[in-house]
N, C-alpha and C positions, 0 to 999 in steps of 0.2 A: 432541616428540610421539611417542606409541607408534606403531610401524610394524607393520602387519598385512598378511599376504599373502592376498589375496582367495580364491584357489583353494584355499588350505589351510583355509578356514573352512567349517563346516557351514552349512546354510541358516539355522538359528537364530542362529548366530554372525555371519553376514553381516547379518542384520536388526539384531542388537545393535550391530554396528559402525556402523550408520547411524542409530542412535537419537539424538534431540536431547539437549541438555544435561539432566543429572539435576536441575538447579536449577529446571526448569520443573515446574509442578504443585504444588498446595498444597490439601489437602482443605478448609482453611478459607477459601480465596480467594473462592469464590463467595458464601459467607455474609457475609464482610466487605464485599465490593463491593455486594451487594444491600442491606445496611443503609445504605450511603452513598447509593445510588440512591434508596431509599425516603425518606430524610431530605430530599433535595433536592426530590423530587416533592411532598412534603407541606409543607415549610417554606421552600422557595425561597431567596431571598437570605440569610436569616438562617443557614441551614445552610451556604451557600457561605462566608460570612464566618467561621463557626466552623471549617470545614475548612481555610481559608486559614491560620488561626492554628495549628491542630493539625498539619498536614502540611508547611507551608512556612514556619512562623514569621513569617507576615505578618499584621500587625494591620490589618485592613480595617474594623474597627468605627468608626473615626474618620474614614474618608474618605467623601466625598459619594456616590461611585458606583464600582462595580466596573469601569465602562467608562473607558478612558483618554480624557481630553479632548483637543481639538485642540491646546491649548497644551502638554499633556504629550507628545503625539506630536511636535510641532515641536521641543520641547526635547530629547527623546531622539534625534531624527534629527540634530540639530545636533552631538551628541556623537560621532557615528560618523565615523571617519577618512576622509579623501579616498581613501586607498588601498583601504579596504574597500568604499566606495561604487563605485569603479571596477570592482572584482572582481564585485560584485553586478550591475552594469550589463552586464558581459560575459556572465555566466551567464544573466541575463534575456533577452538578445538571442538566445542559442542555444536556450533553452527555448521562447521565443516562436516561432522559426522552425519548430522540430520539431513543436510542438503545433498551430500554425496550419495546417500541412500536413495535419493529421488532420481537417479540417472535414468534416462529414457531407455526402454527396452523395445527395439523395433518389432514390428509385426510383419510377417511374410507368410501368406496363406493362399491356397486355391479356393476360391468361392464356388467354383464348379470345374469340371475337367477342362484343363487348358486355359483357365482364366486365373491369372496370378495377380494378387493385390498386395501392396505393401504400404506400411506407414513408416516414414522415416523422419528424422529430426536433425536439424543443423543449428548451431548457435547463431544468434543475431550478431552480425559482424561488428556494429558500432553502437555502443550504449552510452547514455549520459546519466550520471548519478547526481541527483540534487540532495545536498545535505543542509538542512536548516541551520542557521546560526542563532540570531535573536538572543533572547535572555537565557537560553539554555542550549549550549552546544551539544548536539546529538551525536556523540561519539559512536553509540551503538548502531545508529542508522548506517554509518559507514560499513560496519561489519555485515549488516543485513542485506546490503546491496552489493558491495564489492566482492564478498566471498562467493555468493551464488553466480555472479557474472564471471568470475574466474573459473569456478568449477564447471560452468556450462561451456566454457571455451570461447567467450566473446573476445574477438581479436583486439578491438579498440575500446578501452574503458576510460571514460572522461569524467572527472569529478569537478563539480562547481559548488562553491559555498560562499556566503557573504563575507566580505573582508572586515577586519583582519581575521583570517582563519585561525581558529583555536589550534594550539600546538598538538593537542591529543587527536584532533581530527586529521591533521596532516600525518601524524605517526601511524594512526590506524589505517589510513589509506595506503601508505607506503608498505605497511606490514601485509596488506592484502594484495600487493602487487600493482598498485596504481601509481603511475609516475606523472600522469597528466592531471595537474591540480590547478584550477583557475580561481582567481579571487573576484568572484562576482556572484551576487545572489538575487533573490526576488524574481519578479516576472521577467526582468531583463535577462537573467541567466537562462530561463526556460526558452526565451526567444533566441538567444545565442545558440543553444543546443539544437534548436529546430532549424534555423536558417544558416548557421555558421557565420563567422566574422573573419576578419583578417587573421585573428589569433586562435579563436576557438573553432574546432571543426564541427560540422553538422553531424548528427547521429541518426540512427534508425528508430530508436525507442528511448523514451525518457522515463526514468524511475525516481521515486522519492516523494516524501510528504512535504508539506509546506503550509504557509498561511493562506488566507483567502485569495491573495493576489497570485501566489504561485499556483494554486489550484485552478483559478480562472485562466491563467496563462496556459497551463497544460491543456485545458479544454479548448481554448481558442486555436492554439497551434495545431492540435490534432484534427481540426476541422478547416484549416487554412489551405486553400488551393495552391498557394505559392510554395509550399513545402510538402514533403511526404514523411511524416513522423507519427509514430503511435505513442501512447502513454500506458503506464502500468495499470492504473485503475482510478476511478473517481475517489477523491479523498478530501476530507475536511477536518474540522477540529476533533480532538481526541474525545473518546467517550467510553464509559464502562457501565454495565448493568450487573448488579449482584443479586443472585437468588439465594435467599437464606431462610432457614427454618428456626424454630425456637432453640435448637441446640447450638446455633452459631455464636461465635465470639464477637460481641459488639465492638470491641476495640480493634479486632482484626478488620472488620468490615469498614469501620471509619477510616482506618489507615489506607485501605484499598481505594475507597472513594476519593480521599484527598490526594492519593498518588496520581489520579487522573485530573482532578480539579486544578492541580497546580500547573498543568501544562499551559493553560491559557484561560483568559476570562470567558471565551466562547466554548470551552470544554463543557461536557455534560455528564453527570453521574446519576444513576437511578438505583434505588434499592427496591426489590420486590420480595415481600415476605408474607407469611401467614401468621406472624406473631406481632401484635401491636406492642407488647412490652419490649420486644427486641427493637422495634422501630424507635421507640422512645429512648432506649438505651443507646442506640447508634447516634441519635441526635445529640445526646449529652456528650458522647465520646468525640463527636465531630467538633463540638465547641471547645473542648479542652485541648484536643490535638491541634486544631487550627491555630490556636493562640501561640503555639510553639514553632510554627512554620515560618521560615524566612520569606516564603512567597505567599504569605497568608492573604494579602490583598487580592492577588490573582485568584487564589482558590475560593475566597469568599464571594467574589463576583460570579464565578462559575456555579457555586452552590445556589445562587439566587435563581438560576435557570434549571435547577435540579429538583427531584422530588422522591418521596417514598410511596409505593403503591401496595396496599394491603389486599391480599387474595385469600381465597378460601382454602386452597391446598396447592401442592407443588405442581399438579397438572395444569392448574390455571396460571401458575407462575410461569411455566414454560410457554403457555399460550401468549401471555403478555410479552415475554422476551422475544418470541418469534415475530410478533407484530412490530416490535421495535427494531429488531435486526441489529444488535449492538456490535460495535467494533470488538470490544473485549467483553466476555461473559464469564463471571466468576460464580461458581456454584458451591456455596458453603452450607451443605445440608448433611443430615445423618447418612444418607445413601446417595451421594452425588451422581454416581453412574446411572442410577434409576432415572434421575431427572434428565441426564444427558440423552437418554434414549428418546426423549420427547423434543429435543432441540433440533430445529430445522434451519435456523439462520443465525450465524455468528461468525465474526472474523476469526477469533481464537478463543478457546474455552479453557478455563482454569478450574481444576477440580480439587475440592477439599480445603480444609483449614490451613494447610501448610503449603499452598500453591498461590502465593500472591501474584498479581498481574506483573509485578516488577521482574520476576524471573524470566518471563517471556519477552519483556522489553529488552533484556540484556544478555542472558547467558544460558538459558535452558537448551537452546538449539533451534527452536522454532523461529519463524520470521515475524518481526513486529510491524512490517508494512502491511496494513490491513485496510479493507474497505470500511468507510464510515458513513454516517448520515443515512443508514438504512440500506445501503447498497449490498450489505452482506447477505441479503435475501437472494441475490443473483450473482454476486461477484465473489471470487475466492480470495483467500489470503495469498500473498506473494509466495511463489515457490520456484524451484529450479526451472520448471517448464516455461515460466514467463520470460526467461532469457534465451529461449530457443523458438524456432518456427518449425511447425510440423507440416509435412507434405505427403501426398499419396503418390504411389506409382502403380501402374497396371501394365501387364504384358499378356497378350493373348497369342496362343498358337493358332494354326489354321483350324485345328480341331475345336479349339475354344471359340473361335468366331463362328464356326458352323453351328455350334450348340447354343450360342447366345444371340446371333445376328438377327433371327426372325423377331425375337422379343424387342430388340432395339428398334428395328424398322417399324414394327407395329406402334410402339410408343411415339416415335418421331412422326409417323404419319398422322396420328391422332392429335398431335400438337401442331400440325400443319407446317412442320419444318422439313421440307423435302430434301434440302441439301444434306441434313443429318442422315436421313434415310439412304440417300444415294451413296454417302461415304461408306456405308456398310454393303449396300447392294452391289456396288462395282467390284468390291473385293470378293464377295460370294460368287459373283459371276465368273471371276477369274479362277476361282477354285474348281468350278465345274468344267472349265475348258480342258 
C-alpha cells in the first residue's frame, strides 16, 4: 500500500487520503435501481421471477412459490455439517448473551408534582432481513439479524436472500426461529419487502447489508411516498482502519487488512501508524499473505484503493481515525485502551493483538451490522434497540396541570398558537369552578 505522511499533506490532500474507494458511485445507479423498484411495485411476483433469472440465473418460473417450504428447509438443514452446526451454536450463544443484556428498561418518573412521564418500548411488528449471497454466503449475518429480532419480540420476521440460497443460511435462519425464507435477492428483494407482493409480505423495517444496488434500493424505498418503511442504517462496502505502534505484529496487521479486503473490490483498508519500519513490514506481509488467498484478485483490487498513513503519535492516529469514521477499528498498540479514550467515531472497535476483526464478524457476541462510509460519526452499530420503537407517555393530575399550566400557556401564546393555549386554559377554568 502507498505510505503517506500525514503532517506533510495539505488539508485537501489529507481529505483525499481519507476518501473512500473510487469504485463507489455510478451516475446510472439510481436510475437502474429505481427501474427495478418500480417494476416490483407494479408487477409483484412476476417481476421478481424475471429478475431472479436475469441477475442470478435462477429459473423460478416453474416453481410453486418463491418461499421455501418446510421440507426444503429441513432438507437444506440436513446437508449442513455437524462441525458447522456446532460453530453456529457457539456464535448464537454469545450473540444471545450480549443482545439479551440490552433489554430495554422503562422509565417512569415525576418531573414535577402531579406530572408523570414515561418512556416505553414495543417491538417492531414486521421486520425484513436481507442476507447477501454473492461470492460469499454470509451465514453470520443471519445470526446478527435474526437473533436480535427474536429477542426483541418482533412478531413477523421475514428473510430474503439471492437464489439458490446456501444451505447453511437456511439452517441458521431456521435455528434462529425464522420460517419465512424467500428466494430473491438484490434491489428487487428490498422492493418486495417495502411494497409487498402476492407472495412476500410488506414489512415495517428492513435490515441487512448488501452491495451498491441493495444499499441504493434501501435508500429509495425509505423515501418513497408509495410505502411506509424504514431501514436500519446507511451502509456500503466493508472497511477497516488499523491503528498500530512499533510494538505491533506486522503479520497480524496484514491478516486483518486482508480479511476486509477480500470482502469485495470496493472494500477499503487503512493502516495508521507512527512507525515507518512497521509500515514497510506490513507491506511485505501483505504481499506474501495475498499470494496464498483464494480471493486474491478481489483483495488485490481493494488494496489499490487503500493506503498507510504515518503519524507522529497515537493521539494524532486517533484524530485521523475520527476523521475517517471507520466501520471497523482495530487498535494494536502497547496500551490500546489509552488510544480508545480518544476514539469518537467507529462502528466497532477491536483492542489488542489477539482481537482480530474476524471475532466480531462471527462469534464474540457483538453485532457486525455497522455503519460504513463515514456514517459511524453519527450512526450507531446495530443493537437490540433497533428492533423496537420507543414512545413516551405523560399523565397529569389536576394538581399537576395547575402547577404546569401557566408555563404551557405562556409558551403557546408566544408561539402564536392560541388553540394550544386554550386547551390548557379551558381545563384550568374548570378546576376553578
